[in-house]
N, C-alpha and C positions, 0 to 999 in steps of 0.2 A: 524341956525341949530335947528332942532326939539329936544326938551328935551327928554332924554332917562331915562327909569326906569330899574335899574339893577335887575336881577332875583335872584342873590345870587349864581348862578351856573357859575363860572368864565369863563369856556371855551365857554359856550353858550353866555354869555355877550360879550365876545371878538368877537365871530362869528357874533353877531347881532349889532356890532359897538356900544356897550354900553348897550344893553338890548331892551326891548319893548319901543315903542313910548308912551309917556305919554297920558293917557286917552284911550288907546286901551283896548279892551276886547278880550282875547285870549281863544280859545277852546283847552283844554288839554284832549285828549282822550287816553284811554289805556286799555290793557288787565288786568284782575284781577292780583294783586300782582306786578305790574310793578312800583309802587311808585308814583302814581298820587297825593295822599294826601300829601306825603312827598314833592313832587315838589311844590305844592301849599303852603305848610307851609314854605318851604325854601324861597319862594318869599315874603311871609308876613314878615318873620323874618329879611330878608335883609332890609326891610323898617323900622321895629321896631328898629333895631340897629342904624338906621340913623334918628330917630326922627319922622317917619311917622306912625301914627296910622293905624291899620289894623283890618279887620273883617273876620272871618271864619264862613261860614254858613254850618252847618252840617245837612244834610238831611238824611244820611244813617247811621250815627254813633253817639251815645250819647257823650256828652262832656267828661265825665269821661274817657271813653276808648280812645278818641282822645288825650286828654292831657297827659295821661299816656304813650302812645306809642311815642308821639313826644318828651317827656322828655327823653325817653331812647335813642333817636337819638341825644340828645344834644340841643334841642330847649326848653329853659326855658321860656315858654309862661306865666307861672304864675307870673313871675317877672314883665312882661309888663302889665299883667292884673291888678295887684295891683296898677300900675301907671295910670291905665285908658287908656292905649294905645292899648291894645288888647281886642277884644270882640269876644266871641263865641256865635253865635245864633243857638240854638238847634231848628231845624225846621223839626222834624221827621213827623209831621202831615201834612206837606204841600203836601203830596202825594194825598190829597183829592182835586179834581178840584176846588171846591168852595172856597178853602183857598189860591189860588195863588195870588189873589189881596191883601189879608191880608198880605201874605208873603212879597210882594213888599212894602207895607206901613211900615211894621216893619223894613225892611232893610233900606229904605230911612231915617226913623227916627233915626236909629242907626248911619248911616253915618253922618247925621247932628249933632247929639249929641256928637259924638267922633271926628268929623273932620277927618274921615278916608280918607286915600289916596290910600289904596289898599284893594281889596275885593276878596275873593275866595269863590266860591259856589261849594259844593261837595254833590250831583252831579245833573246836569241838566237832567240826564236820569230818575231819580226818579220823577221829575216834569213832564217830557214828557209823562211818562206812565200814569199819572193821566188825561191827556188831551185826547180828543176824536180822533183826526186825525192829519195828517200832516199839514193841513192848520192852525189848532189851535196852534200847536207846533211852526210853523214858526212865527205866529203873536205874540205869547207870548214872544219868544226869541228876535225877532227883534223890535217889536213895544212897548213891555213892559219892558223886562229885560234890554236889551242892551241900549235902549234909556234912561232908568232911571239911569243906571250907568254912561253913558256919561254926562247926565244932571248934575250929582253930581260931575263930574270932577275926578272920581276915575279911577285907572288902575285895571282891573279885570282879573281873571282867572275863567273860567267856565269849570268844570270837567265833562267828559262824559265817560260812561262805554263802552268798546269795547269787545264784546265776542270773544273768539278764533275762527279763521277761518272765521271771518266776516270783510269785508273791508269797508262797509258803516257805518258811525257813526250815531247812533240813527235813526232818520227818514230820514236821507240823506239831511236835510236842514240846520242843525246846522253849518256845515263848510262854508256855503255860506253867512251867515249873520253876521259872526264874523270877526275880523280884522286879526286874525292869527290862524293857526292850527298846533299844535304839537301833535304827536302821539307816545305813548310809547308802545313797544311790547316786549313780551317774545317769543323768537324763539329758536328752537332746531337745532343745527348743529353737525352732527356726534355724537348725543347723549349728547352733552354738551349744557346746557341752556345758552342763551345770552339775556340780556336786551338791547334793542336798542331804541334810540330816533330818530324820523324822523321829520324834519321841512317840512310840506306840503305847508304852506302858511304863509307869513308875510308881511302885507302891510307896505310900507315905508322903507323896508330894502332890500338891494341888496343881495339876497341870491341865491345860487344854490341848487338844490336838493342834500341833503347830509344826511347821517345817522351817528350817534355816538353810540358806545357801551358805556354803563354806569354801574356804581355800586352804591349801597346804602351803604354808610359808615357812621361812626360817623360824624355828621355834615350835613348829607343829601346826595343828589345826586352828584356824581362826573362823569363828562363826560370824556371819553378817546378818543382823536382825532384819526382818522384813521391812521394806521401805514403809515410811509412815511417821517419820520424825515430825513432831509437833513444831509449829513456828516458835522460834525463840530469838532473843536478841532484839535490837531495835535499830531504826535508821538513825545515823549520826547527823550531826549538824555541819560537819566539815564538808566542803565542796571538793569533789574529785573531778577535775576538768579533763576533757578529751585533748585539749591543746589545739582545738580548731575553734577560733574565736566566734564564728557565726553559730556553730552548733552549741557551744557553751552558752551563748546568749539565749538560744531557744530554751535551754535548761536552767535559766536564771543563774548561770555561773558554773554549771557542771552537775554531775551526778552527786547525790549525797552519799557519804561514806557508809559502807555496810549494805548498800542496796544491790539488787540483782537486776540486770538489764538485758533484754533481748534485742539484738540488732537483726531485723527481719527484712528480707528482700529477695528478689529473684537472683539467679546466677548472673554474675557480671555486674551487679549493681554497686559493688565497692565495699562489701562487708569486711573482707580481710584487710584491705588498706586502712580502713577506719579503725579497725581493732588494733592494728599494728601501731597506728598513731597514738591510740589510747595507752598502749604499753610503753611507747617511747616517752610520752609525756610523764608517766609515772617515774621512769628512770631518770629523766631530767630533774625531777623533784626529789631525787635520792630515795624513792620508794622502792621496796622490794616487789618485783613483778614476775609472775609466772604465766607463760604463754603455752597453751596445749592445743595442738592441731590434730584433727583426725583425717585431714585430706592432703596436707603438704609436708614435705620433708623439712627437717631442721635446717639443712644447708640452704634450701630455697628461701625459707623464712628469714634466715640470717642475711641472705643476699638482699631481700627487700628492705630489711632494717638498715643495712649499710647504705643503701641508695637513699633512703629517707633521712638518714643522719650519719654523717661521716665520722662523728666522734666515737671511736671504739670504746672509750671509757664510759660512754653512755649506753649505746646499743648492746655492748658486750656484757653489761650487767643483767640483762634480761634473761631469765632462765627459760629456754625454749625446749619443748619436748614434742615429739611426734608419736602419737599412739595409734596402734592398729587394733581396733576392737573386734575384728572378725572372729577371733577364737575366744573372746572373753564374754562371760555373762555380764549383765548390768551390775550385778553385785560384786563381781571380781573387778570390774572397771571402777566402780565407786571406791573400792578399797585401794586400788592403785592411785587414783587421783587424790584421795585423802592423804595417802602416804607422801605423795609429792608435795602437797600443801604443807603437811606437818614438818617435812624435812627442810622446806625452803622458807617457811614463815612469811608468805607474801602479803602485801596490802592490797594489791590488784591481781586478779586472776582472769585470764581470757580463755574461753573454751571456744575454739574456732572450728566450725564445720559440724555442728550438732546433727545436721541432716544425715550424716553418715551413720549415726547411731539409729536414727529413725528407720533407716533402710534395713537394719539388722534386727532390731528388737521389735517386739509387739508394741502396739499403740499404748497399752497400759504400762508395760515395763518402761518404755521411753518417757512417758509422762511422769511416772513415779520417780524415775532416775533424776529428771530435771528438777522436780519439786524438792526432792531430798537434798540435792546439791545446793539449791537456792537457800533453803532453810538452814543447812549446815554452815554455809559460808556466812550467812547473816549472824549466826550464833558466835562466829569467830571475828565479827566485824571486818570481814573481807568484802571488798567491792568486786562484784562478779559481772563479767560481760560475756554473753553467749551469742554466737552468730548462727543463724539458721536460714535456710532457703524457704521462702514462703511469700505469699501475697498479703500485704497489710490489709487489715479489716476482714481477712478471711481465715485468720489463724484460729485453731481450736481453742475455745474458751477455757477449757480445763487446764491447758498449758499456760495460757496468757495470764491467768490469775496468780501463777506462781511468781511472776516477775513484778518488781516494783515499777520498772520503767520499760517502755517499748518504744524503740526508735524504728520508724518505717523507711524503707528505701524503695523507690519506684524506678523502673526502666522500661521505656516504650519507644516505639518508632514514630517519628513525626517527619514526614517527607523523606528526605535522604539522610536524616540525622537520628542518632540515638539520644534520647533525652533522659536524664537522671534527675530525680527529685528526692528530697529528704525532709522528714517532719517528725515531730514528737507526738506519738499517739497516747502516751500515758506516762505520768511521772508522779509517784506517790510523795506527798509532802512538799511538792514544789509547784510554784506558780509558773506554768509553762506557756510559751507562745504557740499558738495553733497554726502559724504560717507554714506553708510548704515552700521550701527553698530549692533553687537549682543547685545541682551538684556536678562538679567536674574534677578531673584528675590530670595532673601534669606528669610527664615522663620522669621527672625528678622525684616523684612521690608526693608532691605538694597537692593538698586538697583544697579546692576552691568551692565555697558556698556563697551564693549570691541571690538577690531578689530576681 
């Protein structure tokens, strides 16, 4: 089996069956600001951590700027530089055509002296612009650069700039003479920016055309696989009550642990108050509770909780977060939510105001986001409650099937009064009562359900 070289981006390494093949030279092309330099550094850093010396050739950015930015992402290159394992070659003048041969000589000398195993060149675009035509570019890349790197036995990444709205990389020859092509793009979807990674070519790997959304986090690039997590985990036997006696009676004692529930009703029907009560009940039972809202501030929600329960040692234990998803892709948002869950280890999670997401994301993205979250929470045995504006019995079936339970709320005018009703539409694994009950709220936050 051919030896693999890990990139340091776990999901990518898994997809490539362990990483790039040893001694391959990969073209990494991308739009401005997509993380090309970060990707290259992450690749080098993975080697440095495992005892493999590496070289970064900076043709467009001085060393000081590069080292400072990479340190802010968590790459302590100076530590490895002091050990003689990391080398930065500042080659800003290589943009002059007569210096390309000198550049190759300097690079080969550095590889020999440091016994480098990995090399990143940022960027080939700057060198290509110094050459006269497509033929010279192809000759330099194939006959000079790639041949030199392979002769030295290193695994390399050659970075290329890809302007927006341009599909051809450089002179259109770079992608043909290198072993693999990875493209990073920044795309707009319904006004929301999304970073995406495309694997266009990878010799020696069984790959299918695929794209990954990704984010740049502390520690570098994190790929987020396409939504499509298969159902896993199972419904628990333990009852998870709302703390509203009449509602729990409709559910034969409460929700079953590990289930996902949609609380569905029109605006003003009481979804947030009921979800806050669900959170408070968990806190009273000494359960860890995470409450995430897309529509109200943390201060406002904490004010509601204080009014509903004066015991600060109870409501104060609920972790409340307010998320603004306007600038986040669904993949970035799921990453943030999973991070919150993993950091707080909750038994109950409330996602209040999912309609705000539906107004931003496409129908498919929203549906897949919700389904992924439901399946992922079940795999962690987390009981999930999601509130959404909608009319019971009129909800999209593809979304409804993701939830184990659906509780419907109705709000309508009868004479001079507003009438609220509540009922259980669906509850997997539970013998539920089909009664519709009257629903009312007191100023104190008390919830009244009656016949």
